[in-house]
N, C-alpha and C positions, 0 to 999 in steps of 0.2 A: 855682682850686675851686671848684665849683659849689654853691649854695646850695640846701639843700634846701628844697621849696617848705611854705609851713606848711600847717595845724598839723600839729605832728610831736612825740613823746615821744624825747628821748634820752638812751638810757641808757647805764650804764657796766658792765660787765661784772666789772670792777676792782673799782672799788665794792662790787657783791657780795660777791668774794673777799674782801678786807677785812673786813667787816665780818661773815662767818662764821667769818673765823680771829677775831675779836674775839670774839666770842659764845662760839666755842670755849674758846677761851684763857681768859675771864672767868668762865665757869661749870664749865669744868672738862668741858665734852662732847667724847666724840668723835665725830669727825664722822659714823659709822653710828648714832650714837645721836641722831642730830638729824633730826628728820619734818621738811623743810618742806612748807606745805600750798600743794599747788598752785592755789587759788582766787585766790591773792594776785596772783600774775601767772603765766601756763601757757605763757610764749610760751616756745618750743623750745631757743633760745639759751639761755635762761636755767637752763632743765630741763636741757640738757646739760651746762652749766656744774658745777650742784651734783650730777650724778650722777659725773661726772669727780671731783669733789672728795669722793667715797665718802659722798654726802648720801642719805638716803633720803626715802619720799615717804605724807604725809598725804592722803586723797582724801575727796570727797563723795558722787562720782557715778559710774557705772559709765564713762561718756564719757572720766573724767580718767584711770579706771584702763585704758582700752584705748589712751589717748595714751601713757602712761607706758609701756606692756608694747612698744608700738610701736617706743618711742624705744630698746627692749632695757633697759628695768630689771626684775630680775628680782621677782617676785609673791613670792617671802620679802622683798622691802623696801617692800614698798605694805602701808600699813593701810588700812582703808576704815573711816574716824571717825565718818562721817555717823550722829549717834543714830538716826536713823529713814531706812527705805529702804525701798523699793518692794519688791516679793516678788522679781518679773524681776531687778532689780539685783543680789541678795543671791546669788541662785541664778548669774548671769552669771559676777560674781566671781569666786564659789566654783570654777565650770567654767575660771576662766581661772589659779586657784590661787592667789587669795587666802584668808590663812588667820587672820587677826586683823581682828578688828571691833570697834568702839567702839557702845557702846548705854547706854541709859539706863531702858529699862521691861521689865516683865514682856510686850508683848506683844511687842514685837522679840525678845526670848529667845526664845518661843516659835516665830517665824519661823526663827530664825537655826539653833534646833535641829531643825527640820524641812529647810531648804533647806542647812544650812551643816553638816552634822555634822563633831565632833572638832574645832571651830573653837577657837582661842585670844582671849576676851574681854576686855575692860577697860571698864569700867562708867564714866558720866560725873557726877558729886558737883557735886550746890549747892552754891556755896560764895559767901561776899560777890564783888560785884562793885564795891564802896565804893573811889570815886575814877576809876575808869575815865570815858575820854570816852563810851565807847556799851558798856551793860551787855548782858550775855549771859546773864542769868539766868534769865527766866521761858521760853524757850520751848524748852528743855533741863535735863537735870541731874536726880539723883532724891534723895532725902533720905537720911539716913544707915540709917535704919530700913531702906527700899527698898533700899540696897546688901545689904544682910547678907542680905536675903531672897533677891535676884538670885544671889549668890554662891552659895548652897544648892541655888535649885533648878537653875542651871545647870550643877551638881555631878550632882544628879538626870537631867538629860538628856542627859549623859554628855559635856558641854562641859568647856573647861577656864577658869575663870575665874582669870587669871594678875595682875589688878590693878584700879587707876582711873585717871581721868584727871581734869581739873578746867581750868579757866580762868578767869583774873582781870579777863576782860574787855579789851573794843580800847583800846592806847594809857594804860594803866595806870600814871602815876609816883608812885603814892599808897603810900610805903615802907613806911607803917602797916599800909595792908591788906595789903601782901605779907607783913608779919610775922605778922601774924593767920591769913590764908588756911595757912601751913605750918607753924604751931603745929598748928593744927585737923586739917589732913591727918597731921601726927604722929599725933596721938591716934587717930585712925581708923587710920593705919595698924599703930601698937599694938593696937588693939582685933582689927581683922582677923586678925593675926598667931595672935591667941590660939586663934581659933575656924577658922583655915582656914591651918593651916602652909604652904600651897604659895605663896601671895599672894607675889611676889614684883617686881612689877612699878608702875611710877607714872609716869604721861606727865604732865607739868605744864606743857602747852598752849601757849599764848602769851601775847598782852599787852603785851607787853615794849615801852614808850614806845619812839615813833619818829614819830609824825608833829609836826610844829611845834614841836619840841623838840629838844635835843642828847641822842639817843637812848644814846651810848656813856657819855656821864657818866652820864644815869640808871641803867646797866645796872652801872656800877660801884657804885653806891650801892645799888640792891635787890641787888646780890650780896653784900654786908656783909651783909645780913640769911639771905638763901637760902643760900649758899654754906655755911654749917656745919650744915645741913639735909641739902643734897645729900650733904657727905662721910659722915654719919652714915649716910643712907640705904645709899649704895655701901657703906660698911665692913659693911654688914647683908645685903649680898649682894642687893640689890633692882635689878633694873634699872631703869637712869632713861631717858626720852626727852624731848627738846623740840619743840616746834611753831614755832620765830622765824620769821615771816613778813615784814610790814613791816618788822620790825630790820632783815631782809638787804635789801629791794628798795626801799623808801619813795624815800629820798632818793636811790638809785641812775639816780632819772631826771626829767627836766625837761620841761614841757610850754612848746614854744615856739609861740608863736602873735603872729599879725600884729592889730595895730591899723587895721579897715577905716574906721572914722568917729568923731570925737566929735563928739558933741549935746550942746546946754546946754538943759536945762529944770526953769525954777523953780528956781534958782539952781545947780542939780547940774549937772556935767558927766558925762554918761554916755557911757562907753568901750566901743565893741564891738567884741570882737573874733571871729575868725573860727570860734572852737573854745569849746564854752558846757559846759553842765553835762550835758545830755544828748549830749554825745559821750564818757562816761566818768564823768562828776562829778556821778554822782547822787546820793553821798551830802552833796553840799552840802544837798541840799531836806532831809537831816535836821539841818542845824546845824552840819556840818564843814563848817571852813574851811581855806583855803589860804595859803601864802603868795604875794604876788605882786611881782611888781618889774621895772621895766623893763630891756632889755639892756644900754642904756649909762645909765647913773647915777651921781654918786656923793654923800658924804654932803653937800661943801660948796654943792649946789644947793638951789633954794628947791623945795619938793614942798607939793602941796595934796589934798584929798581930792577922789577921784573916784570914780565907780559904776562897777563893773567888768562887763559883762555878756555875752552868746555871743549868736550871729549869728540863732538861731532867733526865730518868731513867736510864743512863749509869754514873757509875761511875768514865768513865774517864772527864767524862764534867765539868772540873776542869779549872777555868784561873791560878788560883797560890795557892800554900798551904803556902804562905807568905806575905801577904799585910797589910802592916801600915793603919790602919784607924783610926780616931777618936775613942775613948772611947766611944761617945755619940749617935754613929751611931745606927740606926733603924728602924723596918719592914714601908716601904711606903718611904724612903727615897732615893734618885735619887745618883746613882754611874757614873761616867765620864770613859770610859773605851779608850782610845787612844794610838798608832794612828790608825784611823778607815777608812782613806780614798783610803787606797791601799789594793787591795785584799781582801776585805771582801765583798762588795757588788756583786762581779765580781765571787765569789766563787760558784753563785748556775749556771753557765753557763762559768767554767771557761777556760778560752781561745776561746771562742769559740764552746766549745765541751759542749755537754747538758748530762743529764742523759736518758740513754736507756731508751724508752719505755717497759711498760710490754704488753706481748703478751700471752695472755689463747691459749690451747690446745681447 
């Protein structure tokens, strides 16, 4: 069997399907109520698998919408969740048949009312991201006060304000925060129902822990807290959706990379590999770490600490300054870096936005 040339990410569609089924069963979501955010990994094979499983999709840019429609996904099964969208993208999405939009501001509301009349809306509420490895509160989310005003104004504009969304932050394993957030959302829901009887939609977002932890065990613990709320809301005929991304695909991918040299400097051994931070692992620059291990290693070996870095001439191209690897590793050996199924492959066109072209004078 011919070996693949490094570096490459090995992905398992079987693992993605298993994770999807586990998520669906654990939290009681039907497949059609799961909206995969394609920014996490937009590979056609992954999108095709999820489409065939009955999953729907959340998008953040017109290029993502076009990609899904080209794949045969119905516009009815796509939501445009980016809270701030370019005018032309709203119009293009509307002309393609998109009728459900997420937002969190009055400016966006006015744009949608003009460019996408009679659309359904859900509003992103600002909530606590305590415990998240990557908080998402500063850039997006409206206050509870603004939420009520947005509901009221959208009705005046002839739009259909159906509900709310929220996000606990990326990779959040803080069970107490999940509980506090869902308790708060339940209060908001009760208040909204009194004033807006047509309120019937909650998007619980994502943030389910899946990076350098046991995602399934964490989800079991989180489910003990949030499942009673989910069941209560379902009994009230509220449509619930969720956006698991990393949970489905993160550990379905492993980067296979080769050691191109080992250099010793100032009592530290630097392991240079043929893939680096700038090959999709940009999140490392913001403090996100990954598991790194040798392809051939066992617990009975002697280990020592190494610096693992990429091949570029940039001194920031370092995965970690302290990785325990077998003392016996050598040039030509393969290292595994994981999880590599989420936000790596898609970094080259993240969230559907591409690098700008160069235009010469």
